[in-house]
C-alpha positions as CSV (number, residue, x, y, z in Angstrom):
1,X,-7.3,-5.7,-17.7
2,X,-8.9,-4.1,-20.8
3,X,-6.5,-5.9,-23.1
4,X,-8.0,-9.4,-22.4
5,X,-11.6,-9.0,-23.2
6,X,-11.4,-9.3,-26.9
7,X,-9.5,-12.6,-27.2
8,X,-11.8,-14.4,-24.8
9,X,-14.5,-14.1,-27.4
10,X,-12.8,-16.6,-29.4
11,X,-13.7,-19.3,-27.0
12,X,-17.3,-19.0,-27.6
13,X,-16.8,-19.8,-31.3
14,X,-16.0,-23.3,-30.4
15,X,-18.1,-23.8,-27.2
16,X,-21.1,-25.0,-29.4
17,X,-19.1,-27.6,-31.1
18,X,-19.1,-31.3,-29.9
19,X,-18.0,-31.7,-26.3
20,X,-14.6,-33.2,-27.2
21,X,-11.7,-33.0,-24.8
22,X,-10.3,-29.8,-26.2
23,X,-13.5,-27.9,-26.0
24,X,-14.1,-29.0,-22.4
25,X,-10.7,-27.8,-21.5
26,X,-11.0,-24.5,-23.3
27,X,-14.4,-23.9,-21.7
28,X,-13.1,-24.7,-18.2
29,X,-10.1,-22.4,-18.7
30,X,-12.4,-19.6,-19.9
31,X,-14.6,-20.0,-16.8
32,X,-11.5,-19.8,-14.6
33,X,-10.3,-16.7,-16.4
34,X,-13.7,-15.0,-15.8
35,X,-13.4,-15.7,-12.0
36,X,-9.9,-14.2,-12.0
37,X,-8.2,-17.5,-11.3
38,X,-5.5,-17.0,-13.8
39,X,-3.2,-19.8,-12.7
40,X,-6.1,-22.4,-13.0
41,X,-6.8,-20.9,-16.4
42,X,-3.3,-21.4,-17.5
43,X,-3.3,-25.0,-16.5
44,X,-6.5,-25.7,-18.5
45,X,-5.2,-23.8,-21.6
46,X,-1.8,-25.7,-21.3
47,X,-3.5,-29.0,-21.4
48,X,-5.7,-27.9,-24.3
49,X,-2.6,-26.7,-26.2
50,X,-1.1,-30.2,-26.0
51,X,-4.3,-31.4,-27.9
52,X,-4.5,-28.5,-30.2
53,X,-1.0,-29.0,-31.5
54,X,-2.2,-32.2,-33.1
55,X,-4.8,-30.4,-35.1
56,X,-2.1,-29.0,-37.5
57,X,0.1,-25.9,-37.7
58,X,-2.6,-23.8,-39.2
59,X,-5.6,-24.9,-37.4
60,X,-7.7,-22.1,-35.9
61,X,-8.1,-23.9,-32.7
62,X,-4.4,-23.9,-32.2
63,X,-4.3,-20.2,-32.7
64,X,-7.1,-19.7,-30.3
65,X,-5.4,-21.8,-27.5
66,X,-2.1,-20.1,-28.0
67,X,-3.7,-16.6,-27.7
68,X,-5.9,-17.4,-24.7
69,X,-3.0,-19.2,-23.0
70,X,-0.9,-16.0,-23.6
71,X,-3.6,-14.0,-21.9
72,X,-3.5,-16.2,-18.8
73,X,0.2,-15.9,-18.7
74,X,0.3,-12.2,-19.1
75,X,-2.2,-11.7,-16.2
76,X,0.2,-13.7,-14.1
77,X,3.1,-11.5,-15.0
78,X,4.7,-13.9,-17.4
79,X,4.9,-11.4,-20.3
80,X,7.9,-12.9,-22.2
81,X,6.0,-16.3,-22.5
82,X,2.9,-14.5,-23.4
83,X,4.4,-12.4,-26.1
84,X,5.9,-15.5,-27.8
85,X,2.4,-17.2,-27.8
86,X,0.6,-14.1,-29.1
87,X,3.1,-13.8,-31.9
88,X,2.7,-17.5,-32.8
89,X,-1.1,-17.1,-32.9
90,X,-0.9,-13.9,-35.0
91,X,1.3,-15.7,-37.5
92,X,-1.2,-18.4,-37.9
93,X,-4.0,-16.0,-38.5
94,X,-2.0,-13.9,-40.9
95,X,-1.1,-17.0,-42.9
96,X,-4.7,-18.3,-43.2
97,X,-6.6,-15.0,-43.5
98,X,-9.0,-16.6,-41.2
99,X,-10.8,-15.1,-38.2
100,X,-9.8,-11.4,-38.7
101,X,-11.5,-10.4,-35.3
102,X,-9.5,-13.0,-33.4
103,X,-6.3,-11.5,-35.1
104,X,-7.4,-8.1,-33.9
105,X,-7.8,-9.3,-30.5
106,X,-4.4,-11.0,-30.4
107,X,-2.8,-7.9,-31.8
108,X,-4.7,-5.8,-29.0
109,X,-3.3,-8.1,-26.3
110,X,0.2,-8.1,-27.7
111,X,0.0,-4.3,-27.8
112,X,-0.7,-4.4,-24.1
113,X,2.6,-6.2,-23.5
114,X,4.5,-3.6,-25.6
115,X,3.0,-0.8,-23.6
116,X,3.9,-2.2,-20.3
117,X,7.5,-2.5,-21.6
118,X,7.4,1.1,-22.8
119,X,7.6,-0.1,-26.4
120,X,5.2,2.7,-27.3
121,X,5.8,2.8,-31.0
122,X,5.1,-1.0,-31.4
123,X,2.1,-0.7,-29.0
124,X,0.5,2.0,-31.0
125,X,1.1,0.2,-34.3
126,X,-0.4,-3.0,-33.0
127,X,-3.4,-1.3,-31.6
128,X,-4.0,0.7,-34.6
129,X,-3.8,-2.4,-36.8
130,X,-6.3,-4.1,-34.5
131,X,-8.6,-0.9,-34.8
132,X,-8.5,-0.9,-38.5
133,X,-9.5,-4.7,-38.6
134,X,-12.4,-4.3,-36.2
135,X,-13.7,-1.2,-37.7
136,X,-13.7,-3.0,-41.1
137,X,-15.4,-6.1,-39.7
138,X,-17.7,-4.8,-37.0
139,X,-18.2,-1.1,-37.7
140,X,-17.0,1.9,-35.8
141,X,-19.4,1.5,-32.9
142,X,-18.6,-2.0,-31.7
143,X,-17.6,-2.9,-28.1
144,X,-14.3,-4.3,-29.6
145,X,-13.4,-1.0,-31.3
146,X,-14.2,0.9,-28.1
147,X,-11.9,-1.4,-26.0
148,X,-9.0,-0.7,-28.5
149,X,-9.7,3.0,-28.4
150,X,-9.4,2.9,-24.7
151,X,-6.2,1.0,-24.9
152,X,-4.7,3.5,-27.3
153,X,-5.6,6.2,-24.7
154,X,-3.3,4.4,-22.1
155,X,-0.4,4.5,-24.6
156,X,-0.8,8.2,-24.9
157,X,-1.2,8.7,-21.1
158,X,1.9,6.8,-20.4
159,X,3.9,9.2,-22.6
160,X,2.3,12.3,-20.9
161,X,0.1,13.1,-23.9
162,X,-2.9,13.7,-21.7
163,X,-5.2,15.5,-24.1
164,X,-4.9,12.8,-26.7
165,X,-5.5,10.1,-24.0
166,X,-8.5,11.9,-22.9
167,X,-10.1,12.0,-26.4
168,X,-9.6,8.4,-26.9
169,X,-11.0,7.5,-23.4
170,X,-14.1,9.7,-24.0
171,X,-14.8,8.1,-27.4
172,X,-14.5,4.6,-26.0
173,X,-16.7,5.4,-23.0
174,X,-19.5,6.9,-25.2
175,X,-19.5,3.7,-27.4
176,X,-19.2,1.3,-24.4
177,X,-22.2,2.9,-22.6
178,X,-24.4,3.0,-25.6
179,X,-23.5,-0.5,-26.9
180,X,-22.8,-2.3,-23.7
181,X,-24.9,-0.4,-21.2
182,X,-23.7,1.7,-18.3
183,X,-22.9,-1.3,-16.0
184,X,-20.5,-3.4,-18.1
185,X,-16.9,-4.2,-16.9
186,X,-15.5,-2.7,-20.0
187,X,-17.2,0.7,-18.9
188,X,-15.5,0.3,-15.6
189,X,-12.0,-0.1,-17.1
190,X,-12.3,3.0,-19.1
191,X,-13.7,4.8,-16.0
192,X,-10.6,3.7,-14.0
193,X,-8.4,5.0,-16.7
194,X,-10.2,8.3,-16.9
195,X,-9.7,8.5,-13.1
196,X,-6.1,7.8,-13.4
197,X,-5.8,10.6,-16.0
198,X,-7.7,13.1,-13.8
199,X,-5.5,12.1,-10.7
200,X,-2.2,12.6,-12.8
201,X,-3.4,16.1,-13.8
202,X,-4.3,16.8,-10.1
203,X,-8.0,17.0,-10.7
204,X,-8.5,14.9,-7.6
205,X,-12.2,15.8,-7.0
206,X,-13.0,14.6,-10.6
207,X,-11.2,11.4,-10.1
208,X,-13.0,10.1,-7.0
209,X,-16.5,9.6,-8.5
210,X,-14.9,7.9,-11.5
211,X,-13.2,5.3,-9.3
212,X,-16.2,4.8,-7.1
213,X,-18.5,4.1,-10.1
214,X,-15.9,1.7,-11.6
215,X,-15.6,-0.2,-8.3
216,X,-19.4,-0.5,-8.0
217,X,-19.8,-1.7,-11.6
218,X,-17.0,-4.4,-11.2
219,X,-18.1,-5.6,-7.8
220,X,-21.6,-6.2,-9.1
221,X,-20.5,-7.7,-12.5
222,X,-17.5,-9.7,-11.4
223,X,-17.8,-10.3,-7.6
224,X,-16.1,-8.6,-4.7
225,X,-12.9,-10.6,-4.9
226,X,-12.1,-10.4,-8.5
227,X,-8.5,-8.8,-9.5
228,X,-10.2,-6.1,-11.6
229,X,-12.0,-4.9,-8.4
230,X,-8.6,-4.8,-6.8
231,X,-7.4,-2.6,-9.5
232,X,-10.0,0.0,-9.0
233,X,-9.7,-0.2,-5.3
234,X,-6.0,0.4,-5.5
235,X,-6.5,3.4,-7.8
236,X,-9.0,5.0,-5.3
237,X,-6.6,4.3,-2.6
238,X,-3.8,6.1,-4.3
239,X,-6.1,9.1,-4.7
240,X,-6.8,9.1,-1.1
241,X,-3.2,9.0,-0.1
242,X,-2.5,11.9,-2.4
243,X,-5.2,13.9,-0.6
244,X,-3.7,12.7,2.9
245,X,-6.8,10.8,3.6
246,X,-4.8,8.0,5.1
247,X,-7.6,6.3,7.2
248,X,-9.6,6.1,4.0
249,X,-6.8,4.7,1.9
250,X,-5.5,2.0,4.2
251,X,-8.5,-0.4,4.2
252,X,-8.6,-0.2,0.4
253,X,-5.0,-0.9,0.2
254,X,-5.3,-3.9,2.5
255,X,-8.3,-5.3,0.6
256,X,-6.4,-4.9,-2.6
257,X,-3.5,-6.9,-1.1
258,X,-5.8,-9.6,0.1
259,X,-7.5,-10.0,-3.3
260,X,-4.3,-10.3,-5.1
261,X,-2.8,-12.7,-2.7
262,X,-5.9,-14.8,-2.8
263,X,-6.4,-14.9,-6.6
264,X,-2.9,-14.6,-7.9
265,X,-0.7,-16.0,-5.1
266,X,1.7,-14.4,-2.8
267,X,4.7,-14.0,-5.1
268,X,2.9,-12.4,-8.1
269,X,4.1,-8.8,-9.2
270,X,0.7,-7.3,-8.5
271,X,1.1,-8.4,-4.9
272,X,4.4,-6.5,-4.9
273,X,2.6,-3.4,-6.2
274,X,0.0,-3.6,-3.3
275,X,2.9,-4.0,-0.7
276,X,4.7,-1.1,-2.3
277,X,1.6,1.1,-2.1
278,X,1.0,0.1,1.6
279,X,4.7,1.0,2.2
280,X,4.1,4.5,0.7
281,X,1.1,4.9,3.0
282,X,3.2,4.0,6.1
283,X,6.0,6.2,5.0
284,X,3.6,9.3,4.6
285,X,2.5,8.7,8.3
286,X,6.2,8.5,9.3
287,X,5.9,4.8,10.2
288,X,9.4,4.1,8.7
289,X,10.3,0.7,10.1
290,X,6.9,-0.6,8.7
291,X,7.4,1.2,5.5
292,X,10.9,-0.2,5.0
293,X,9.7,-3.9,5.6
294,X,6.8,-3.4,3.0
295,X,9.2,-1.9,0.5
296,X,11.8,-4.7,0.9
297,X,9.2,-7.4,0.6
298,X,7.8,-5.8,-2.6
299,X,11.4,-5.5,-4.1
300,X,12.1,-9.2,-3.3
301,X,9.0,-10.2,-5.3
302,X,9.8,-8.1,-8.2
303,X,13.4,-9.2,-8.3
304,X,12.5,-12.9,-8.2
305,X,9.6,-12.8,-10.7
306,X,11.1,-13.8,-14.1
307,X,9.1,-11.4,-16.1
308,X,8.6,-8.6,-13.6
309,X,9.0,-5.1,-14.8
310,X,12.3,-3.6,-13.8
311,X,10.5,-0.2,-13.6
312,X,8.3,-1.6,-10.8
313,X,11.4,-2.5,-8.9
314,X,12.8,0.9,-9.5
315,X,9.7,2.5,-7.9
316,X,10.3,0.2,-4.8
317,X,14.0,1.3,-4.6
318,X,13.0,5.0,-4.9
319,X,10.5,4.5,-2.2
320,X,13.0,2.8,0.0
321,X,15.5,5.6,-0.6
322,X,12.9,8.1,0.6
323,X,12.6,6.2,3.8
324,X,16.4,6.4,4.3
325,X,16.4,10.0,3.6
326,X,13.6,10.7,6.1
327,X,15.9,9.1,8.7
328,X,18.8,11.2,7.5
329,X,20.8,8.3,5.9
330,X,21.4,10.3,2.8
331,X,24.3,8.2,1.4
332,X,22.2,5.1,1.3
333,X,19.2,7.1,-0.1
334,X,21.3,8.5,-2.9
335,X,22.6,5.1,-3.7
336,X,19.1,3.7,-4.2
337,X,17.9,6.8,-6.0
338,X,20.8,6.3,-8.5
339,X,19.8,2.7,-8.9
340,X,16.2,3.6,-9.7
341,X,17.4,6.3,-12.1
342,X,19.7,3.8,-13.9
343,X,16.9,1.3,-14.2
344,X,14.3,3.7,-15.6
345,X,16.8,5.4,-18.0
346,X,17.7,2.0,-19.4
347,X,14.2,1.1,-19.8
348,X,12.4,4.2,-20.9
349,X,15.2,6.4,-22.2
350,X,16.6,9.7,-20.7
351,X,13.4,11.8,-21.5
352,X,10.7,10.0,-19.7
353,X,8.4,11.1,-16.9
354,X,9.8,8.4,-14.6
355,X,13.3,9.7,-15.2
356,X,12.2,13.2,-14.4
357,X,10.7,12.1,-11.1
358,X,14.0,10.1,-10.3
359,X,16.1,13.1,-11.0
360,X,14.0,15.3,-8.7
361,X,14.4,12.6,-5.9
362,X,18.0,12.3,-6.5
363,X,18.5,16.1,-6.2
364,X,16.9,16.2,-2.9
365,X,19.4,13.6,-1.6
366,X,22.4,15.6,-3.0
367,X,21.1,18.8,-1.5
368,X,20.8,17.2,1.9
369,X,24.5,16.2,1.5
370,X,25.4,19.8,0.5
371,X,26.1,18.7,-3.2
372,X,24.4,21.9,-4.5
373,X,25.8,22.0,-7.8
374,X,24.9,18.4,-8.6
375,X,21.4,19.0,-7.1
376,X,20.9,22.0,-9.3
377,X,21.9,20.2,-12.5
378,X,19.5,17.3,-11.6
379,X,16.6,19.6,-10.9
380,X,17.1,21.6,-14.1
381,X,17.2,18.3,-16.0
382,X,13.9,17.2,-14.2
383,X,12.2,20.5,-15.0
384,X,13.2,20.3,-18.7
385,X,11.7,16.8,-19.2
386,X,8.5,17.7,-17.5
387,X,8.2,21.0,-19.6
388,X,9.0,19.0,-22.8
389,X,6.4,16.3,-22.2
390,X,3.7,18.0,-20.2
391,X,4.0,21.7,-20.9
392,X,5.1,24.6,-18.7
393,X,2.1,24.8,-16.5
394,X,1.6,21.2,-15.4
395,X,1.3,20.5,-11.6
396,X,4.0,17.8,-11.8
397,X,6.4,20.7,-12.1
398,X,5.7,21.9,-8.6
399,X,8.1,19.7,-6.7
400,X,11.3,20.2,-8.8
401,X,10.4,24.0,-9.1
402,X,10.0,24.4,-5.4
403,X,13.1,22.3,-4.7
404,X,15.2,24.4,-7.1
405,X,13.8,27.6,-5.5
406,X,14.7,26.3,-1.9
407,X,18.2,25.6,-3.2
408,X,18.5,29.2,-4.6
409,X,17.4,30.6,-1.2
410,X,20.0,28.6,0.6
411,X,22.6,30.0,-1.8
412,X,21.2,33.5,-1.4
413,X,20.3,33.7,-5.1
414,X,17.1,35.4,-4.1
415,X,15.9,37.0,-7.5
416,X,16.2,33.5,-9.2
417,X,14.2,32.0,-6.2
418,X,11.4,34.5,-6.3
419,X,10.9,33.9,-10.0
420,X,10.6,30.1,-9.3
421,X,8.2,30.5,-6.3
422,X,6.0,32.9,-8.4
423,X,5.8,30.2,-11.1
424,X,5.4,27.1,-8.7
425,X,3.0,28.3,-6.0
426,X,0.0,28.9,-8.2
427,X,0.5,25.5,-9.8
428,X,0.7,24.0,-6.3
429,X,-2.3,25.8,-5.1
430,X,-4.3,24.6,-8.2
431,X,-3.4,21.1,-7.5
432,X,-3.4,20.8,-3.7
433,X,-5.6,23.7,-2.7
434,X,-4.5,27.0,-1.1
435,X,-4.6,25.6,2.5
436,X,-2.5,22.5,2.0
437,X,0.2,22.2,4.7
438,X,2.8,21.4,2.0
439,X,2.6,24.8,0.9
440,X,3.3,26.5,4.3
441,X,7.1,25.7,4.2
442,X,7.3,26.9,0.6
443,X,5.6,30.2,1.4
444,X,7.9,30.8,4.4
445,X,10.9,30.3,2.2
446,X,9.3,32.6,-0.5
447,X,8.9,35.3,2.2
448,X,12.5,35.0,3.2
449,X,13.6,35.6,-0.3
450,X,11.2,38.6,-0.5
451,X,12.6,40.2,2.7
452,X,16.2,39.8,1.4
453,X,15.1,41.7,-1.6
454,X,13.5,44.3,0.6
455,X,10.0,43.6,-0.6
456,X,8.6,43.7,2.9
457,X,5.0,44.4,2.1
458,X,4.8,41.3,-0.2
459,X,6.8,39.3,2.3
460,X,4.3,40.1,5.2
461,X,1.4,39.1,3.0
462,X,3.1,35.8,2.2
463,X,3.9,35.1,5.8
464,X,0.3,35.7,6.9
465,X,-0.7,33.0,4.3
466,X,1.8,30.6,5.6
467,X,0.7,31.3,9.3
468,X,-2.9,30.8,8.4
469,X,-2.2,27.4,6.8
470,X,-0.2,26.3,9.9
471,X,-3.1,27.3,12.2
472,X,-5.7,25.6,10.2
473,X,-3.5,22.5,10.0
474,X,-3.2,22.5,13.8
475,X,-6.9,23.0,14.3
476,X,-7.7,20.1,11.9
477,X,-5.3,17.8,13.7
478,X,-6.7,18.7,17.0
479,X,-10.3,18.1,15.7
480,X,-9.3,14.7,14.3
481,X,-7.7,13.6,17.6
482,X,-10.5,14.8,19.8
483,X,-12.7,11.9,21.3
């Protein structure tokens, strides 16, 4: 939601004018927006636009109304309509050379649409133009400048450029805390993005306090049922699911869903995101019928929403495919994985992180169907994308490396498998901890490869580690089920 804060400032410029009908409508729209009632805000701005059109094609009030209506529409997921309105408002401000800060705000918000649609070059260009304007008009330490810096961080994060993203986030946070104070909603936005970055780099303990602080700020500043609160709740729930803290994740996911349904309506794309995440939680706990129903509900919303991101639906298809794979319905799983890959390749290009994940998923289905050559090709492509975008030591490489190593063990290509295990296991331990149950199976397969290479001493050490993890997992499960 960081992209919206700037443009709303434009309303205040007119709020002090005589209370004509346009001013009253814009004021009501802004109030609804601040409550998170975006559909209500859209209605007021639409009525205000009818009046503003009569002020003339270059009137500043027309540009303000267009831009603010665009923001309401974007927050409802109507991005195509929003983009057209932003472009029209920007055209007015460019032609009149008036209101440079409002022009910067509109550019900032337009860039948010470009980023969502993976139009990263256009997004970065618009953000940087907005940044240049605000730095000139307001100085380098303004809240608006900080907001754009944070938004630039998201562009880099989406492309896997994590170091650059962190630099922008940290610069933004320092300015925001100094200028706005530590409890402002803009601070919460940047904290949430820093948490997302830490989670994507598998620094899970670092991410949790960032999310918790963001939730506390947003609840106090915006109220407990605001959509921005739901965003931070959802982010923390994703973290808990990654840590297998399912009992902690579920109430956060359900509260997120409740807030989105209440404030945005049951057919809004962000409701689909919440349903999809609940489905992932159910699948992780082997509740496959429940997971399947949730994924199908999410996909139905995404497919019906006129401006919904195809990539969101692709995630739903991939998750539904995983449910079929878990039930050994590999043909159906492969079909859905292929569909997700097709969507993401068309949207993001063939060298994107989402494509790498899709290729890894597809490989697991091919392997289950004994299509080893195809599985190997997909895994090598996945690994190459991750390495190109994230480097050779990123934890996101763990899954495709371990999957390829397991395939090599099955084909008795033990030296190649051993090389992959020696590379993947330290990455997995750094991300998951050295006692995570997901590592036990990999260690056992690694030990098998070592024995076949007659490295019995090392194989025994690895087997002891795997056994220790199995025992610890069983003891934890027993303790958690005890009355």
